N, C-alpha and C positions, 0 to 999 in steps of 0.2 A: 684382249682384252681392254677393252675402254676401260681410260682415265677416272676414278673415281671422282667426281665435285662436292663441292661442301656447298650446298643449298641453302641453308640458313645461318644466320649473325648469329653467337653467342656472345650477351652480355660480360658472362663473369667471364668468360674465357680471355674476353680483351681486356679485361682488369686484370685478371691474373698475369697476363702480356705486358699491362703496365708494373706491374708490382714488380717485376724481373727487373724490368730496366729502370726501376727507382732504384732496389738495390742494388744494383749493379754500377750506376753513376753514382750512388753514396760509400759504396767502397771502395770505389775510384777515387775518389774524394776525401777518401779517412788517411791521412797520413801513417797512422800508425797500423792500418791491416793494411798487407802486402806492400808495403814501401815497395816505391819504384815498379811495381807492376800493374800492370792493366789488364782487367777481365775484358773480354768481349762473348758476343753470345749469338748462337744460329737460332733461328725459330722454325720448327718445321709442322703443320696442321695438318693433322692425323685425322680429321675431321670424322671423330670417331665411329673408325675402319680399321678392320684390322689386318687390313690386306696395305693400307697407309700407316698404319703405324709400325710395320713391317717395313715398311720403302721408309721411312724417315731413319730407320734404325737402320740398315744397312748402308743409306748415303753419307749417316753422321761417322758409322766408324771407316767407312770407305773414301771420304774427306776430298770425293772425286763428285763430277755430275755423274758417272756413270756408278752403277751398284756393280762394286768387284766383291766378293765377301775372301775372308781373310787375305786382301792387300791392302796397304794405307794408303793411298796416296795426299796426307794430308803435307802440306807447307809452311810454315811458320812455328805456331805457337802450338804444342799439342792440347790436343780435347780433353779436358779435365774431367767430366763427367754429365750425366743425362738428369736434366729434372723434367721430371715425367711419368710416365702419363696419368694423365685424369682418372683414366677407369681402369677396374680391377683386370676385365679380359685381356685388354689391351696393355697392361700392363707386363702380365702376367706372358707374352709373349713378349714382349721386348726385356725381358729378365730372364728370358731363358737362351737369350740370345746373347746382351750383353757379361750374364756370366759365363761365359767361357773362357772368359781374358778377363774376368775381375773389373771390369770396366762400373764405376760407379753412378748408378740411377737411385737418385732420391724423386720420389711422386708425391705431390701435395691432395692427392686423391683418390690413390688405390688405398682401400680397405680391408681389399679379404684377406679372411685370418690364413692361406695355404700359401700366400708370400710372405710369409715369417717363417716357412720350411727351409733355414738354409741349405741346408741337403741339394735344394732344386734352386735356389734361387742368394746361390753366396752372396753376390754384389750389390744385391736391392736393399734402399732402406725407404722410409718413410718420414715426413712429416702431420702428417695424420694418423693417432690411433686404430691400432688392426678392428674390425667389428668384435672380435673374440671382446674385448673390452666394452665395447659400445652392448653389445647385445647382452653381456652382464648386467651392465647399467638400465640396460632398457623392462629386462625382469625382474630389477628392485623395484624401479618406478614403477613398476604394475603392482608391487608388492606393497608399495607405500601407499597407494590409493585404496587396498583393500580390495582389488578384481582380481577376483578366480577364474573365470569365463571371459575367454578374449579370442578372438579369430584373428589370423594373420592371413596375411597377404604379401606377394615378392614375386618380384620380378624372376624371368626363369634361365635367366645369368647369370656367371660363379657369383658376383656379389650379392643378386639374393636370394640362392640357394645356400650358400654359404652364411649367410648369414639367420636364414631360414631353420636351419639344422642346430646353429647353435640355442637363436633364443625361445627354439622349442625344448632342448633340454634345459634350460638356464630357469624359464618358467615353470615345469616339470619341479626341478629340485627344490623351487619358494613355493610349495605348495597346486599351486593353478594348475588349472587345466584347457588343452586348446579345444574350441566349441569348431573350428573350420582350421584348412589350411586350403589355399585356391593361389593358383599360379596365372602371372600375368605375361600370354605371349608373349612378346614383343618381336616372333614373328611374325604374326599376324595383325591386320590393319584396327582390329577392332578391338585390339589386345585381349581378348577372351571376355571382354567389358559385360554384354548382357549376362552371362553364366554366373558370374562373378559376383554382382549385384544381386540375383536372385536368390544365391547362396547367402548372402549377408540382410539381405530383407527378413527372409524364413529364420534364421539363427535367432535366438534368443539374450546373444553376444552383444553387447551395447556397448564395447571398445575391441579394438579393431587395429592391429600394428603390422603397418605397413612400410616394407625395404622396398624400395626401388626408388628411379631417378623421377622427377618430377614431369618430365616428357612420356612416358609410359604409364605413369596415376592418371595424368591430367586426361586422359582416355572414358578411365574408371569414374573419375569426378566426373566426366561431362553425362554419363551414364547416369551414373547416380542423382544428377540433375532430371535427367528426362524422367525418371521413374519416380523423383518425388521423394527418395531418402534419405530422411533428415533423424535428428535425434541419436547418431552416435558418435562418440568418443573418437580421434584419430591419433594415433599413437606412430610421431611420426621418429623413421631414421634422419641420420643428419647429411644423407641427399637432395632428399625436400624439403625438411626441416625450415628452410629458410629459401625457399623457392620463391620467385620473383612472377614465374608462371603462375604457381598457382594462388595468389594472390589478388587474386583480381576478384571484385567486388561480386560478380553473379557466383564465384562461388562460397560465396559469406554463408549463403544457408546450409552448406555441407561441411565447411572447415570450419566456419568457429567453433574455440571452444575448445582447439586441437595442440597438444602437447606433443614436445617430443626431443629429439638431442641433434644439437648444431654443434658446428666447430666453434671450439674458443672462440670468440672474439681479439685475440692481441692486439698489442695497438702497434700501430707503425705510425713513429713521427711523421704528421705535415704530409702522408698518403693521399690524406682526403683533400687538404691547400693543393698538391701534384696534380692531380684528377680534375680537380674543378678548374684549375688554368688550362686545362686540355679544349682545345678551339679549333676545328677546321683553317679557319680565316690563316692559323698560324701556323699549320702546317698541311698544306694543299695538295702536296704528293700522297699525303696518309690516306689511302681511298677505305682503309679499315674505321681512320676514326670520322670517318662521313656516314658509316652505318653503325658505327656505334651512335653515335649522336642519335638518327632517325630510330634507332632502339628504345633508348633513353625516350626520346619525348612523342614517343606514335606519329613522328610525321614523317613529312617525304621532300628530299631535296628535288625543288621542280625544276627541269631543264626550261629553255623557251618552247621545246616541242608542247610540253606540258601546259605551258600557258597557254599557250592556242589553241590548244583542245579541249582548252579549259575540263581538267580532271577534278574530282571533289576530292584528292587525298586533301590530308591537315600538312601546310605545306611549314618547310621548317625555316625560321626568319633567322639563323642564328643568334637572337639574344636571349635564346631560355637560359636559365641559370643551371650548370648541373650540381650545383653545390645545393641545391631544392631536390634533387633525385637522390643525393648519396644520404647512406646510414650506415650504423655498426654493421647491421647485416651486409652490406654489399662489399663488405671488404673480411668476410671471415677467411675465403677462399686466398683471400690476396696477399693473406698474413704466411699462411703455409708456404705460399711462392718466395714470398719470402725470407723465411726463415731456412728454406731450402737453399738459399744463394748464395745466404749465410754460413750453411752450415758448408759449401763446396770453400768458402772464402775461408775461412779459418782453418778447414786442414790444407790449405795449399799455401796459410801464414804459418803453420806448424813445419811442414815439408823445406818453406823456404829457411826458417830460423834454427834447422836442425847443424847441429854442429858435429865435423866430422872427426871418428872414432869414438861420436857418443847413441850415433844414429843406428836404426830400428834394423836394419837389414846386415847380409852378408860381413859379416868383418865389422859391425859395429859402421858399418859403412852410410851414407846420405843420400837422399835422390838428389838429381840436379833442376829446379823448376822448371826451365829454358826445355829440357828433353828427358821427362821423367815417365815410364809405365805407369799405366793404368791402374796396374795392382798397388804400386809404389803411392799413391794418392788414395786408395783403396783402406788400407791400413792406417791412416789418419784419417778418414773419416768416419769410422770404426770406434774411434778413440775421441773424437772430438767432443768438447765440452765447454761450452759458451756462455752468457748473460745475452739475454735478449736487453734490445733498449727498454723495453716496457718492465722488465724488473725478472721475469720469468728465466728461467734454464733452461740450456738445451740440448742434450745427448743423445745416443741411440742405443738401448739397450743391449742384449745378444743378438736377439732374432731382428734387430735392425727398427724396434719402434722407438717414437719418441716417447715423453711422457704422457701418458693418459688423462685428458682433462679434457670436458665437454660442456655446456651450458645449455639448460633445460628452457626451451620456451618455449611461449603462452602465443595460441594466433586469438589477436582479439580484432573489435571493429575499430575504426578509427572513422575522423571525420573526409579524409580522403578517398578516392575509389579502391584503396587497398588492404589485405587486413595486414596488421602488425603485428612483429613479434617482440615481444617483450618477454626478459631473461626472468624466470620466476627463480632459477635456482641451477644447482652446479653438481656434476660429478668427474669427482676429481680423486687419485689413486695414490696421489701422493701427499695426504694431507696427513699431519703427522697423529692427531685424534683419530685416525683410523673410520672416520664419520665421512667414506667415501661420496653419500649422496646427502644431498640438502636441497630442500625444496620449498618454500614460502608460498602455501598453498591459498594463503590470505590474498595474494596477488594475480590470484590464477582465474578468469574468467571461462566459464564452460556454455555451452549452446544455450542459447534459450528452453531448450526439454528443462535444464538443470539449474538448481540455483543454487544447489553443494555438490560435492563430489558425487558424479553417477554412482549405481551400483551396477554392477557385471555380475552377478553373481547365479550359475546353475539352477541353484536352491538358495529358496531362503536365508537367510544364518539363524543361527541357532540361537539362541537367548540364553539368559545366566540360566542355569538349572537343569538342562541339557545336553545332548552330546551327541555328535554327529554316527549317523548309523549308514553304511556303504551301501548303495542297491546295488545289486547283483545285475551284471551285466552292463553298468554303465560307468562314463568314468569317474574315479576319486573326489571328483569335485560334484559330484551329485549325489544326494545324500537327504537320507530324512532325518528328523529332529527326533531323539528319543529322550526323555524324563531320566534322571540320573537314576541309579539303582536304587533302592533304600538305602539310607545311611550312608551317602555319599551325594558329592555336590561337583557344581562346578562353576568355577567365579570366573569365566571369562566367554565372551563371544565366541560363538564357534572352536568351542571343546573337541576335542580327541576322543579324548578319556574321563571320565569322572575321579573324583578323588575322593577317597575315604576320611572320614573324618579322627579325629584322637582319640584315643579311649573315653576321654572324661568330655565329648564336646558331642554334638547331634545336627544335623540339616534343620536349618528352618524352614517354613513350609514352601519358601518358594527355591529351597534345595542351592542355595548362592551361597551360603557362605552354615560356619558350623556355629553354633550358641553352647553352654553347656549344659550339660545332661542336667535335668533335677533330679534331684534324692527322691527315693520313697523310702518311708516305712512307717511301722503302727506309730504313729506320733499323738503324743496326748492333743496336738491342736487341729488333728481330723477326728470329724464327728464322728467316727467308727473305734478311732482310739480311746474319745474319754469317756464317752458312751460305754466302752466294757470297761472302763477305769473305773466308772460312776457306780458300774453294777458291780465290781469289784469289793470295791470300798465296803457298799451296802450289803451285800451277801454276807460280808466276813463278821459284822455286829449282829446277823443272827445266830452264828453256834454260840457266842458271848450269850444274846441275850439267855438261849435256851438253858445253858452253863450257868447261868443265876437262878435261874427258874429251878434248876434241878440242885444245886447248894443250900436255896431255898425252903426247897420241899423232899431236902434226901430224907429225910425219917418218914416219906409219908410210902404207902405199900408198894406205891406202881415205879416207884423210886427206886425203893430198894431191891422189888425182886429182878428189875431186869442192872445188874452188878452197877452198882452206882460207880466204880471208881475205874473205871472199863471205859464207862458213860462218859465220862468229864474226860478222859484222856482223849478220846474218838473227839469229842466234841475241839479240844484243842488243835488237833490235827487236822480237822475240820476248816477251823478260824487262820493255819496256814496255806491248805490249798485255795480257799479264796484269795489271800494275800499275794500268794506264789505265781498269781497271775498278772501281776502287776509286773514283773519283772519281764514279762514281755513286751510291754509295753515302752516306750518311748527310743531313745538312739540306742542302738545295738554298742556298748562301749566293748571293749574286748575283755574287760570284768564279769559283763553282764555275761555277754556270752559264754563264760566258760564257767557259770556257776547257775543259769536258767533252767537248766536241764536236768543239772545233777539237784538243786533243788528240788524241782517238781518231782521229779522221781522221788526222792528221799520223802518225802512230807504226803504223798500216794502209800508209799508202799508203809509209812506208817498208820495211818487211817485205813487203811484195808487189811493190815495184817490186827488193827485194833476189832474192827469189823470178824473178821474169822476166827480171832479169840474169843470174843463174847456169841457167836456161832457153837462152838467147838463145847466152851464153857454151858451153853443151856443142854446143848445133848447131855455133857457128864453130869449135870445137875440132874437130869430128866431120871437119864440110868442110877445114878449111886444111892435114888430114894426107895429101892428096888431092897429087898431083905434081902442078905446076905452080900451084895454090891462089895464088890470090891475097887470100886470107883471114887468110894468118899475119899481120899487121900488125896485126890486130885482135882478136887473141887474148891483148891482157894485160889489165891489171886494169885500168889506167885506163879504158877503153873502158867498161868493167861499172861502174865510180864513173860516170862524164861519164852514162851514164843513166839509174842512179839519183838522181842529183841531178834530172837532167832531170823525170822523173815525181816527182817530191818537189817540186818547185819548182813545177808545175801545181796540185796539190791545194794549195802553200801559198798561193797565189793565188787560190785558190775562198776558203780559210778568212778570207784577209785582205781580201777585195771582199765578203762576208756577215760580218764583226763592223764593218767601216765604215758598210756599208748597211743592214741590220737585225739587230743583235748581239743572241745569246738573252738574257732576261733571266729574274730571280726574279720567279714569279707565284704567286697563292694562288685555287685555281676553286673554287667551290661548285657548280658545274653538273653535272656529271661525274658523284657519288656523291651522292646525298641525305645531307642529316645531317652531312656531312662535310667539312673544308676540304682539297683534294688541294694540297700543296704539291711543287709544280713547277717543271721552268725549261721554260720556253717560246722553242722554239728561235728564235722572229723571224720569219725567215724561212724557209719549209716547201720554199721551193722548193730555198733553198742546204744546206739538208738534204739531199735526196733528191739533190741534182748532186755533194754529195763522197762521200754514200753510194754513190751509181751511177758516180764515178769510181772507188774500190774496184773495182765491179764487173767495171768496163773493163779495171783491171788484170789481174783474177782469171782475165779470159777471156780475153785474149789470151794472158794467162802458157799458159793449161791446153790452147788451141788448139793452141801454137807446142811443148809439153810433150809432145800429144798424138800429133802428125804426127812429133815425132822417136823413137818410143817403142820404135823398134826399132832402135838405134842400138847397139852392141854391149855388152856384159855392163861394160865397163871404162865406158864412159859414160853406166850404166843410173840416172843420176838421173833423168834424162827422164820414165821409166817411174814413179819416188814421185811428182816431180811433179806427176801426170797427177793420181794419185789424191788430192792433196792442196789442190788445186785445185780439183777436183769436190767435196769433200767441202764445201771452204770455199764455195763459191759454193751448196751446199747447202740452208747453215746460212743464206746470209745470204736468199734466195731465201723459203725457209719461214721467214727476222724479220719477212722484208715485211706477208705477212696476221697474222700472232700482234700484232705491234706495235700494227697499225692497228684491230687486238681490243679491244685489254687495255684497261684502264683503270686509272688512278689509279698507284700503286707500283709494279704489274704492267708496266704498259710501259716502265717503268724496268729492271725484275727480266728483261724481256724481251731486251730490246737488253745487259745486262751477262750473259745467259745466252747469246748471239750469240758476242759479243766472246769469252769463256773456249771454248768450243765452236769456232771456228774457228780459232784462235789453237792447242787442240790437235789442232785439223784436220793441219795445218801443223807441229808439231811432230812428231803418232805419224806422218805417212804419209814424210816426208823424213828425220828423224834417228833416229827409231825404231830401224830397219833396222841401221843404222851403228853404233847403240851397242850391238846384241845379236850384231856381229862382232866390235868391238872388246874389247868384254868378257871374251865368250863363247866367243867363236871366232878367236882366235885366229889357227889353222892357216889360215883364209881373209884372213889380210888380210896376204897376201904379193903381191910381182909377180907370182911365175909362171902363182898361182891367175889373178889378174885377169887376167894376155894371155891364160894360158889357155880361160877362159872368153868370150876375147873371140876368139881364135881359134877356135875353137867354132863362132861366131856367124855 
């Protein structure tokens, strides 16, 4: 099988190699770290190939030029550990081999979560956090900007697929939805780019998370440029968030405004100066340095043949300045390599400092630093804990992961030909305040399409006063907005459900906050309230005026013929009937609730009892005039008063039992009328209320029947005809009152009862007393004994 050849020179891998060299030199120069011990290293280039990774692993384990599995040809110093590989797929292969003998392996760029499984990879460590942490952070970043509809794009290798599964689940856990999922096929020359771009163009998602290497994603970006797809926000994983390959100016129209997670930019003191000091002339034998120079400055070292051939390459002069090309983003990966070297160095230091008898191995023994086994150093790497020169602490958790911290970067244009990556926040799981994600949104520059934070939602956001309603058959993020039900509010955008107001509050028109409910009762301040009150007071004057007329004219025949004493008592009861209606107007205090219906029932019972007594008196008086009648003894006033007292006593008994067993009480009612608190008097026992009212109807009915039967009495006793009309009107009012009372709501229920009280009282006044007053005041010639007797004789 032909040997795999590396075809392309990588700037970052070479800088990582220089970071390793720089770290080893610093450790060897440090008298306090590994005193009297000199570290060395051997570098093997895998060319991003699984085959080369396996070859290099076996070669390092064998120690010779030949690969001999399970045989160690190492001469001199033992192999302490292996730093690498950069790719997760290759690290998985290496870790399976190295884990058999517990050889410590520290990767600086392998992020696959599967490498955290200690059962499969017991000796694997890394100085870059697992994708498990990064994908949680990416989901939090999506949630931070309010994006609920995002696309996912991932390479089809271990890195992309594990990351894809994790970020999808985390996005769903944060309440967002995935619009599409596409794979970059690394085995295809075009990486499936035409189909991917078509899906992105047709999707309504404005945000796409990309979990892939820059070398795979660049082909998709080329296709995006070709099809002029712009206006998308690209969320980068750390594998391409600081890529120099994608920073070219021609990609600016597509990638400007991208945000993403980047490897934390730790500080390596003097490392930038070290890189700046590199020059091919200082080390002409280092062919890699010559290639590095060509890649950094996009030039070519021209040979004499090239000069003769007159090639058009940009020539490298050697006068170029490396410091102009170096920045913080160029050394992010180098810091991880630097930290990995120091982790092995500190583990070796702790192994060297072990005191016999207190060691961690069998019989409290220590390992010899000149002849230790791999599992000896593995024990110390597991427990390493040291402080980097930039002040950060380095240690490994039980799964071999370092403290998880990322920088959040934003891609923005700058004067040079490349896009600038500006740090705008951080994601740190070790912060004491628990605020793992910190983003300064004011520093973010979005693409030319968006002035502010772009939106990426399947459906429009639901405003205040609305709630989200899921559309059947579509993702949860695709919804309709429905206004809150009556009596409920939503005080936040995109509310999942509405919340009811408290009993004494009610939503405003926008249904985004609760306002105090207005109270409703028949108030003196309302037009209806003061109108009824004015009518009641005016009406109460009429019985007084009539009573004054009757007192003044008490000796006239028409007054004497109509039972003067009973008429006065009836007029006084009518006065109370008109006035009792005032008890139903105004705020219903508990005392008013307790007495107003009882007062109404008692005064009306007195009124109708007087009418009934007058009716019966008329009948008895007519029949007592016949010769030999025994009714003469029943024509006295005492009989009438006894009848009135008996009738009133029955009503009094009903009212007392009502007040004892289930008295009326003050009530705040919120269910009858939406948005209003109706302040009313609950009658306590509806049965007692209707019994009281029914008793009044019974008395009125008896009066009506008796008066109707006596309507043909002589004119001198013609009051029976007037009582018939009065009781007919009285009963009509209260029969009409029942359905109106039951159908009315709020203060109109009370108004209906007040109206019935006034109407029925006016019926009695109008039918019984007005005709008499007309004769007394305006037709005195008819108010004579002769006229009354004459009309009676005619009958």
